[in-house]
N, C-alpha and C positions, 0 to 999 in steps of 0.2 A: 504494500500500500504506500503510495507516494502522497505526501502532504505538500500543499503549496501555500506558503504564507506571504505571497507577493502582493504588493499594493502599487497602484499607479501614482506616481508623483504628480501633485496638482500644480507644480510650477513648470516642469519640463516635459512631463508625459512618460518618463522612463518607468519601467516596472522593476521594482526593487524589493528586497526582503523587508517585511514590515518591521522587523526588529532593528533594521539599519536605517532609521530615518528619524525625523523630528516633526512635531506639529507646527502648523502655520501659527504665527504669533497672534493673528486676529481671530481665526475661526476654528483652528485645531485640525484641519485636514492634513494629510500626509505630505511631507516634503522630504525628498530623498537626501541621502548623505552627501552626494556630489553637489547638490544645490546648496546645502548648508555650508559646505566647505568653500563655495564661491560667494557666500554672504547672503544668499537668498533666504529670507525668513518668512515670506508671505506667499500664498498660492496666487495663481494667475487672476482668479476672481477678486481677491482682496487687493491685489496690486492694481487692477483695473479701476478700482474705486477711487484711487488717488492716494496721496500721502496719508500716513497714519495721523491720528489726532495729535500725537506728540511732536509731529513735524520732522521725524527722522527720514532721511532719504530712503528710497526703495530701490535696492539693487535689482537689476534685470536677471532673469533666469538664464543660465548658460544654454547655448544651442544644443539641441538634441544630437547625439552622435549618429553618424551615417551608418546604416546597417546593411 
């Protein structure tokens, strides 16, 4: 029996292990480890809403890798 614990990153769209990611700082959806390492802390939906209330800049998600 094979178990799959993958989740889709809501910033870049990659599918990564659920245990290797972080929640969006605004809504809590999954952000992959690579996005976190690049400074992305918000999902695409929250980033599209504009700057956070505290005025911090919003880093852009890294480009998805070519497959």
